[in-house]
N, C-alpha and C positions, 0 to 999 in steps of 0.2 A: 392718611398721613401714617408714616411708618416711624416706629420707635427704634432708635439704635439699641444694641445689645446691652449697653451700660445703663441707660434709662430704664429699659425694661426689667433688668436685674433689680435695680434699686427700688423701683414701683412694687415689684413682686414681693421682695423682703419686707417692704413697708406694709404691704396688704396681709401678708402671710404671719409675719412675727411682730413688727413693732407696735402696730395700732393695738393688737390683742394684749400684748405685754403692758403697755402704757395704761389701757382701760383697767386691766385687772390690778396693776399695781396701784393706781390711784384710787380704785374701789376700796382695796384692802387698807391703805393708809387712811383714806377718809373715815373708814370705821372705827380705826384706832384713835385717831386725833380728833374726831367729830368735825371733819372738813366738809364743806357744803357740796352737794350735787354729785355724790359718788355714782349713784345709779345713772344719772344723766350722762356723766361723763363716760361710763362703762358702755352704755347703750349707744351713744354717739360713735365712739370709736368702734364698736362692732358693726354699727351700720356703714360707717365709711369703709372699713376693711371689706366688707362683703360687697359693696358697690364697685369699689376698686378691683377686687379680686374678679368679679363678674366681667367687668370691662376688659381686664387684662386677658381672661379666657377667652372672649369674644375675638380680641385682637390675635390671640394666638391661633385660634381656629381659623381666622381668615387668612393669616400668614401661611398655615399649612395647605390651606385650600388653594392658594395662589401659586404655590410651588409646583 
């Protein structure tokens, strides 16, 4: 399955920027306001970002290999 450029760009932005920013932001706010699961949310965001980034990296390598 091939991703079009727009979908790839959005997924890449989510993996490289959005998930990390959301995780760190929630962790910081959770510490200040005593919100639950700060560590869990941060770790989950980081894990999903790494997984998505890895899958996109494999997809990119396959794309250039096929060219």
